[in-house]
C-alpha positions in Angstrom: 18.1 -14.0 14.1 17.8 -11.2 16.7 14.3 -9.1 17.4 16.9 -6.2 16.5 18.6 -7.8 13.4 14.8 -8.6 12.1 13.9 -5.1 12.6 16.8 -3.7 11.2 15.9 -5.2 7.8 12.2 -4.9 8.1 12.8 -0.6 8.8 14.6 -0.4 6.1 18.0 0.3 8.2 15.8 2.0 10.9 14.5 4.2 8.1 11.0 4.0 9.1 11.6 5.4 12.6 12.8 8.7 11.4 9.1 10.0 10.9 8.2 9.5 14.6 11.5 10.8 15.7 10.8 14.3 13.7 7.5 14.5 13.8 6.5 13.3 17.4 2.5 13.8 17.5 2.4 11.8 14.6 2.7 7.9 14.4 4.9 7.3 11.0 3.6 9.0 9.1 5.6 9.0 5.7 7.3 5.9 6.9 6.2 3.9 3.6 7.5 7.0 0.9 10.7 7.0 3.4 10.8 3.3 2.5 10.3 3.6 -1.4 12.8 6.7 -1.3 15.0 4.1 -0.3 14.7 1.4 -2.8 15.2 4.4 -5.4 18.4 5.3 -4.1 19.5 1.6 -3.9 18.0 0.7 -7.4 20.6 3.5 -8.8 23.2 2.6 -6.7 22.9 -0.9 -9.0 22.0 -0.1 -12.2 22.5 -1.0 -14.7 21.9 -5.1 -14.2 21.6 -7.9 -16.2 18.2 -9.8 -16.6 19.3 -12.5 -14.9 20.9 -10.9 -11.7 17.8 -8.5 -11.4 15.7 -11.4 -11.9 17.4 -13.2 -8.5 17.5 -9.8 -7.0 14.1 -9.8 -7.4 13.5 -12.9 -6.0 15.5 -12.7 -3.3 14.1 -9.0 -2.2 10.7 -10.5 -2.1 11.6 -14.0 -0.7 13.8 -11.9 2.2 11.1 -9.7 2.9 8.5 -12.2 3.0 10.3 -13.7 5.9 11.1 -10.8 7.5 7.6 -9.3 7.8 6.5 -12.9 9.3 9.1 -13.0 11.8 9.8 -9.4 13.0 7.8 -8.4 16.0 6.2 -4.9 16.6 3.8 -3.7 19.1 0.4 -3.0 17.7 -0.6 -4.4 14.2 0.8 -7.1 11.8 1.2 -5.1 9.4 2.9 -2.3 11.5 4.2 1.0 9.5 8.1 0.6 10.6 7.7 -2.1 8.4 8.7 -0.7 5.0 10.7 -4.1 3.9 7.5 -4.4 1.8 8.0 -1.3 0.0 11.8 -1.9 -1.1 9.8 -4.8 -2.5 7.2 -3.0 -4.4 9.5 -0.9 -5.5 11.9 -3.1 -7.4 8.9 -5.0 -9.0 7.9 -1.6 -10.6 11.2 -1.1 -11.7 12.1 -4.6 -13.3 13.1 -5.3 -16.4 12.4 -1.6 -17.5 15.2 0.3 -19.7 17.5 1.4 -17.1 17.0 5.3 -16.7 16.9 8.1 -13.7 13.5 9.2 -15.7 11.6 5.4 -15.9 13.1 5.0 -12.1 11.6 8.1 -10.8 8.1 7.4 -12.9 8.2 3.7 -11.1 8.7 5.3 -7.9 5.7 7.9 -8.5 3.6 5.1 -10.1 4.5 2.5 -7.3 3.3 5.1 -4.6 0.2 5.7 -6.0 -1.0 2.5 -6.6 0.6 1.5 -3.2 -1.0 4.4 -1.4 -4.5 4.4 -2.6 -4.8 0.0 -2.7 -7.2 -1.1 -5.7 -10.2 -2.9 -4.6 -8.0 -6.2 -5.7 -5.1 -5.0 -3.8 -6.8 -4.4 -0.7 -8.6 -7.8 -1.0 -5.3 -9.3 -1.3 -4.2 -8.0 1.8 -5.7 -10.4 3.6 -6.0 -13.4 2.0 -4.8 -15.5 4.5 -6.9 -14.7 7.2 -8.9 -17.5 6.7 -6.0 -20.1 7.2 -4.8 -21.8 11.0 -2.3 -20.1 12.6 -0.3 -23.0 12.6 -0.5 -23.0 8.9 0.1 -18.9 8.2 3.1 -19.6 10.7 4.4 -22.9 9.0 4.0 -21.0 5.8 5.1 -17.6 6.3 1.5 -16.7 5.2 1.4 -13.5 7.8 4.5 -12.3 6.3 3.1 -12.8 2.5 0.0 -10.5 3.7 2.5 -7.8 4.3 4.2 -8.1 1.2 1.8 -8.8 -1.7 -0.3 -5.8 -1.5 2.9 -4.1 -2.4 4.1 -6.4 -4.6 1.0 -5.8 -6.5 1.1 -2.0 -6.5 4.6 -3.1 -8.0 2.7 -4.9 -10.4 0.1 -2.5 -12.0 3.0 0.2 -12.1 5.3 -1.8 -13.6 2.5 -2.5 -16.8 2.0 1.0 -17.3 5.4 1.9 -17.8 5.5 -0.9 -20.0 3.3 0.5 -21.9 4.3 3.7 -22.1 7.9 1.8 -23.2 6.2 0.3 -26.4 4.4 3.6 -27.0 7.8 4.8 -27.4 6.4 7.4 -24.9 9.7 6.2 -22.7 
């Protein structure tokens, strides 16, 4: 895959480029939020979906996000703010297997963004789990990509657990 194709997928069809185009003096402010909103809209378009179809979609999105995050090359840090495919995967985890409604999807988006931006201690620690491995191992097993995606997956799991508690308590 060419770098342009990788950047297309990594940036959520170039949506993460919008903040720098609009806010000239800011650097990627809000790209993660835009990626999450994009995932929310895709989710609304695809729902309702059977349990098995959603499971395969979720696994596919996570693996694809890890692969793309591993292979794409942006200037600067490894977890460049222009990479929003991890937010897309994280949102789909936050909404996983919940009753399909607009209210639930909005709450999944809000809770996911809260957990993704606040980075609880164990989520923050998970961001750097692969740094202790040699570079050749990190490349061979896509560990750099997994690092980029893992914090968003964990934020999605936290949001999903809270939403399931709300469902169980019949609040949702």
